[in-house]
Structures are given as C-alpha cells and as structure tokens.
C-alpha positions in Angstrom: 9.1 19.4 -43.4 6.5 19.9 -46.9 4.3 22.2 -47.1 1.4 20.3 -46.3 3.1 19.2 -43.0 3.2 22.9 -42.0 -0.5 23.3 -43.1 -1.8 20.4 -41.3 0.5 21.7 -38.3 -0.9 24.8 -38.3 -4.7 23.5 -39.1 -3.5 21.4 -35.6 -2.7 24.6 -33.5 -5.7 26.4 -35.3 -8.1 24.0 -34.0 -7.0 23.0 -30.6 -6.7 26.9 -29.5 -10.3 27.5 -31.2 -11.4 24.6 -28.6 -9.3 25.8 -25.3 -10.6 29.3 -25.7 -14.3 28.3 -27.0 -14.8 25.8 -24.6 -17.3 24.2 -27.4 -16.8 20.9 -28.2 -18.9 21.9 -31.6 -16.3 24.4 -32.4 -13.6 21.2 -32.8 -16.0 19.0 -35.2 -17.0 21.7 -37.6 -13.4 22.8 -38.0 -11.7 19.2 -38.6 -15.0 18.6 -40.4 -14.0 21.6 -42.9 -10.5 20.4 -43.2 -11.3 16.9 -44.2 -14.1 17.9 -46.6 -11.0 20.2 -48.4 -8.9 17.2 -48.5 -6.2 19.2 -46.0 -6.2 16.1 -43.7 -7.7 12.6 -43.6 -10.7 11.5 -42.0 -7.6 9.2 -40.0 -6.1 12.4 -38.9 -9.0 14.3 -38.3 -10.1 11.7 -35.4 -6.6 11.7 -34.2 -7.3 15.7 -33.7 -10.6 15.0 -32.0 -8.8 12.4 -29.9 -6.5 14.9 -28.7 -8.8 17.6 -27.9 -10.7 15.8 -25.7 -8.1 14.8 -23.6 -7.4 18.1 -23.6 -11.0 19.0 -22.4 -10.8 16.7 -19.5 -8.0 18.1 -18.2 -10.2 21.3 -17.3 -13.2 19.1 -15.8 -13.1 18.6 -11.8 -12.4 15.1 -11.4 -15.0 12.4 -9.7 -13.8 11.2 -6.2 -13.8 7.8 -7.8 -10.3 9.5 -10.2 -9.2 11.0 -7.1 -9.0 7.8 -5.9 -7.5 5.8 -8.1 -4.8 8.9 -8.6 -3.9 8.6 -5.2 -3.3 5.1 -5.2 -1.1 5.4 -8.0 1.0 8.3 -6.1 1.0 6.3 -3.2 2.2 3.1 -5.1 4.9 5.4 -6.4 5.6 6.8 -2.7 5.4 2.9 -1.9 8.6 1.8 -3.9 11.1 4.5 -2.4 9.4 4.1 1.1 8.6 0.5 2.1 6.0 -0.3 4.8 6.7 -0.7 8.1 5.6 -4.1 9.3 3.9 -3.1 12.6 0.7 -4.3 12.6 -0.2 -3.2 16.2 1.3 0.3 15.5 -0.5 0.3 12.3 -3.7 -0.1 13.5 -3.3 2.4 16.3 -2.4 4.7 13.5 -5.6 4.0 11.5 -7.9 4.2 14.5 -6.2 7.7 15.4 -6.1 9.0 12.0 -10.1 7.9 11.2 -11.4 9.4 14.8 -9.6 12.6 13.7 -10.9 12.3 10.0 -14.8 12.4 11.2 -13.8 16.1 12.6 -12.4 17.1 9.3 -14.5 19.2 6.8 -14.5 16.3 4.5 -14.8 13.2 6.8 -15.6 10.5 3.5 -13.7 10.4 0.5 -14.2 7.4 -2.4 -12.2 4.9 -1.0 -12.1 6.6 3.0 -8.8 7.4 4.7 -6.4 5.2 4.9 -3.1 5.4 7.2 0.4 3.9 7.3 3.6 3.7 8.6 7.0 4.0 6.2 10.5 2.3 7.0 12.4 5.2 6.6 14.3 6.9 9.4 13.9 10.4 7.0 11.6 13.0 8.4 8.4 13.2 6.1 4.4 12.4 5.9 2.8 12.4 2.4 -0.9 12.8 2.1 -2.1 11.3 -1.9 -5.0 12.1 -3.3 -8.4 10.5 -1.7 -7.3 10.2 2.1 -3.8 7.4 1.5 -1.5 9.3 4.0 1.7 7.5 5.0 4.3 8.5 7.5 7.7 7.4 8.3 9.2 6.7 11.7 11.1 9.2 11.4 8.7 11.9 11.6 6.8 9.5 14.6 10.5 10.1 16.8 9.2 13.9 16.4 5.9 13.0 18.9 7.1 12.7 22.2 2.7 11.4 22.5 -0.4 10.7 21.4 -1.7 14.8 20.7 1.7 15.8 18.6 1.0 12.7 16.3 -2.7 13.5 16.2 -1.3 17.5 15.0 0.8 15.3 12.3 -2.4 13.7 11.3 -4.6 16.5 11.5 -2.3 18.4 9.2 -2.1 15.6 6.2 -5.9 14.9 6.6 -6.6 18.9 5.8 -4.1 18.4 2.8 -6.7 15.6 1.5 -9.4 17.9 2.4 -8.4 20.8 0.0 -7.6 18.8 -2.7 -3.8 20.0 -2.7 -2.4 16.9 -4.3 -4.9 16.8 -6.7 -3.9 20.9 -7.9 -0.5 19.1 -8.8 -2.3 15.9 -10.0 -4.3 17.8 -12.5 -0.5 19.7 -14.5 0.2 16.3 -14.8 -2.8 15.0 -16.6 -2.5 17.8 -18.5 0.6 17.3 -19.1 -0.6 13.7 -20.4 -3.0 14.9 -22.6 -0.4 16.9 -24.6 1.6 13.8 -24.9 -1.5 12.2 -26.3 -1.8 15.0 -28.9 1.8 14.8 -29.9 1.4 11.1 -30.1 -1.6 11.5 -32.1 -0.1 13.5 -34.4 3.0 11.6 -35.1 1.2 8.9 -35.9 -0.7 10.4 -38.4 1.3 13.0 -39.7 4.8 10.8 -39.8 6.7 13.8 -38.8 10.0 13.8 -37.6 10.4 16.6 -35.2 6.6 16.1 -34.2 7.9 12.1 -33.1 10.7 14.2 -31.3 8.3 16.2 -30.0 6.3 13.2 -28.8 9.3 11.7 -26.9 9.6 15.4 -25.0 6.3 15.1 -24.0 7.2 11.5 -22.7 9.8 12.8 -20.5 8.4 15.7 -19.4 5.3 13.5 -18.0 7.9 11.5 -15.9 9.2 15.3 -14.6 5.7 15.8 -13.0 6.0 12.8 -11.1 9.1 13.7 -9.5 8.3 17.1 -9.1 5.4 15.6 -7.0 7.7 14.0 -4.5 10.4 16.6 -4.5 8.7 20.1 -4.7 6.2 19.7 -2.0 3.2 22.0 -1.7 3.1 25.6 -1.8 3.7 28.0 1.0 0.4 28.9 0.9 -0.6 25.5 0.9 1.0 24.2 3.9 0.2 27.3 5.9 -3.7 26.6 4.7 -3.3 22.7 6.4 -1.7 24.2 9.4 -4.6 26.6 10.3 -7.4 24.0 9.4 -5.7 21.2 11.5 -5.6 23.6 14.6 -9.6 23.6 13.9 -9.7 20.1 13.2 -7.6 19.4 16.4 -9.7 21.6 18.5 -13.2 19.8 17.0 -11.5 16.2 18.2 -10.8 17.4 21.6 -7.1 17.8 21.5 -4.8 20.6 22.0 -4.4 23.4 19.5 -0.6 23.6 21.6 0.2 19.9 19.9 1.0 21.5 16.1 3.3 23.9 17.8 5.5 21.1 20.2 5.1 19.1 17.1 6.8 21.7 14.8 9.8 22.9 17.3 10.7 19.2 17.6 10.9 18.9 14.2 12.7 21.5 13.6 15.2 20.5 16.0 15.4 16.7 14.5 15.8 18.4 11.0 18.6 20.3 12.0 20.3 17.3 13.5 19.8 15.7 10.3 21.2 17.8 8.2 17.7 18.8 6.8 16.8 15.6 5.2 13.4 14.3 4.6 10.5 17.0 5.3 12.7 19.6 4.8 12.8 19.4 1.3 9.3 19.8 0.3 8.0 21.9 3.4 8.5 25.5 4.5 10.7 24.9 7.6 9.1 23.7 10.8 10.1 26.9 12.5 8.8 29.1 10.3 5.4 27.4 10.6 5.5 26.9 14.5 6.1 31.0 14.3 3.1 31.7 12.3 0.6 29.6 14.3 2.1 31.0 17.8 0.2 34.5 16.8 -3.1 32.8 16.7 -2.5 30.1 19.7 -2.3 31.5 22.8 -3.3 28.9 25.2 -0.1 27.4 27.5 1.0 24.1 26.8 -1.1 21.8 29.1 0.7 17.8 30.0 -0.5 15.1 27.9 -3.7 13.3 29.1 -2.8 9.7 31.0 -4.7 7.5 29.0 -3.4 8.6 25.9 0.0 8.9 26.6 0.0 5.1 28.0 -1.3 3.5 24.7 0.7 5.7 22.8 3.6 4.8 24.7 2.3 0.9 24.7 2.1 0.7 20.4 4.5 3.8 19.3 7.4 3.7 21.7 8.8 0.5 21.0 8.9 1.6 17.1 10.8 5.1 18.1 13.7 3.3 20.4 14.1 0.5 18.1 12.7 -2.3 20.1 
C-alpha cells in the first residue's frame, strides 16, 4: 500500500470518527470538502465517503414502523426456508383469532402491518417473533399445550417480544454491519486497494453471521424474563389464568428433556428456570380449563397434535 492509500484510509477513519462522535453532518461534509479541495481525494472518493457515513448515521436512528415491518417480513421469510408452513387452514385461522384477541390487550395492540400468526410444519419445540408482529409457532410447540390457556401463554410471550421490540435490537446490529459493508465497498471501489477489497469480503461475510445469530442465539435471559413478566400481565388483562404460563413451561421442560434439548432450548433459557422465576410472582392455584375454550381447542388443535 503506497503513501497516498495510507493517507486516504486515515482520512476516511478520521472523518467517520468525527461524524460518529459529533453526530453532525456538516462535520463530515466540511472534512470531505477540505480533502477534495486539497487534492487528497477526488470528487468521486468524497461522494463515496459521504454515502458510507450516511449509512452509519442511519444505524443510530430509530427505525420507523414501516421499516420494522419489512425487516420482520425478511426475517420471517428466512425462517420459513427452514421451517415450512403447516397447511392446516382451520388451525391457522384459529391461531390468528386467538393471537389477534390477545394482541388487543398488549401494550402495543397495533403494528404497521398488524399481527399475523402461522403454524410451522416442524416437530421442533419452538416459536419465533419477527419484528413488526409476524409470529410463527411450530407443531412441536403445540404439543406442549394441553388447552387454549397454555397456547395463549405461548402467543402472549411472543407478542410481548414484539411489544418490547426485542427482535429489533438484534436487527439494528445487523444494519450496523451492513453499513460498514457499504463503507468498505465504496472505499475499495474508489481506492482500488487489495486490502480494502479483502476487507469488503470480510464485512459481507459478517452480514451472514448476523443473520445466523438471529436464528441460533435467541434473545437474552433478561429479554426472556421481561417477555414472561409482560405476558403474565397480558393474560390477566385478557381473562386467561396466569398459571397457564407455569403449566406450559413445566410441560415444555419435560418434552425438551425427552427431545434432547432441540429447538427451543437452543435459543431460550431453560423452561424450568423460567417457570421457577414465575412461581415467585404467581401465587394462584391452577384452575381447570374453561369448557368452551377446551372444546374449540380440542376440535382444531388436537388432530394436529395426534397426527390425524
């Protein structure tokens, strides 16, 4: 790398650092103008720096509801590549009716694209809450629910992830990676450096790593606890027994043990630890399921659980 390339790269870093810490667009523009006027960089190179810096600035802004919705669709689309939808129209209609009824009682009853619920054709015990309100539930998760109250507990937990925008925090990290990918791409294109071209490839690979993290690492223990606590309040407001959270988690713990910890266990804290934490705040006795709820649950969900 010659002295000019080193000077150019140093200028890029200095300009980006100034922009990040000042938050002022004029700092960046003034810096690139000075460098361009001094003949250190060309007009095209100055434009590339500004484009890259704008991408970084965007990562620090709150996403709009529309952006959240479209990001959520992209996340859900990737999940569906691994977990195909379950072709049970009546069951999906029931799931959506139950989910929509619960969402009304959340602290975020509306999203840009609305809440949507879909069953997945997988025996893994898992559920996914994509940003914006796209909630996916596996057939394996249904088998952890013996009544509508417990299924409501599953959906309430996922709704509260959307309510608190837990998924969005992970997406923002991905957007930051993408922003630096743009910076690297622009720099490599304009400066023609082999080192920068290699750096571009590394950044592009890191974008794939972020997507993988979203589907394998899951939410933090703190976020799961927060969603559990919010779900209990949601169930109470919607008229469902809070104890359904505990009975559902207890059964999930048993089934995860039998399944060798697949699915849910890869992306969540243990079901047992979550149930134990809820026992310190939920003191009511477990009640028998409401007869009407049990009837409609059995009519639609039981055939899926038993493989009919």
